[in-house]
N, C-alpha and C positions, 0 to 999 in steps of 0.2 A: 556536384561533389567530387567527380573524378578529375577535373582540372585542378582543383584545390589540392587534392592528394598528390598528383604529379608534380606540381610546383613544390610542395613540401619535400618530396623525394629528391627533387633537384637540389634544393637547398641543403639536405642532409648530405648528399653526395659531395657537394663543393666543400662543406665543413670537414668531411673526412680527408679530402685531398689537400685542403689548405694547411699551411704551417706557419707557425710564429717565425718572425724574422729573428735572425741571430744578432748578437751584440753589435757586430761590425756593421751589418746592414742597417740596423736601427739607428745607429749613430750617423751613418751616411745619409739615410733618409731624413733624419732630424736636421742636419746641416744644410742639405739642399732646400728643405721647406723653410727653414729660418731665413736663409739667403733669398729666397723668392719673396717672402713676406717683407724682408728689409727693402729689397729693390723696388718692390711695388710702393711701398711707403715713401721711400726717397723720391721716387719719380713724382708721386702726388705732391709732395712738399715742393719739389722744384716747379712744378706746374702752378701751383698756387702762389709761389714766391714770384714767378714771372708774371702772373696775372695781376698781382698787386703793383708791380713796378711799372707795368705799361698800361 
């Protein structure tokens, strides 16, 4: 039971330290994530297109 209580205390400590991202930081994260998803999808499309052509 002690290990579980210690782990819970660690989670509580992290939640106290953590903060929500600001508006600018959130928009930046959103742009970077969206760009990454787009690039991975585009790369998959190109690979599939090349596989069909050859």
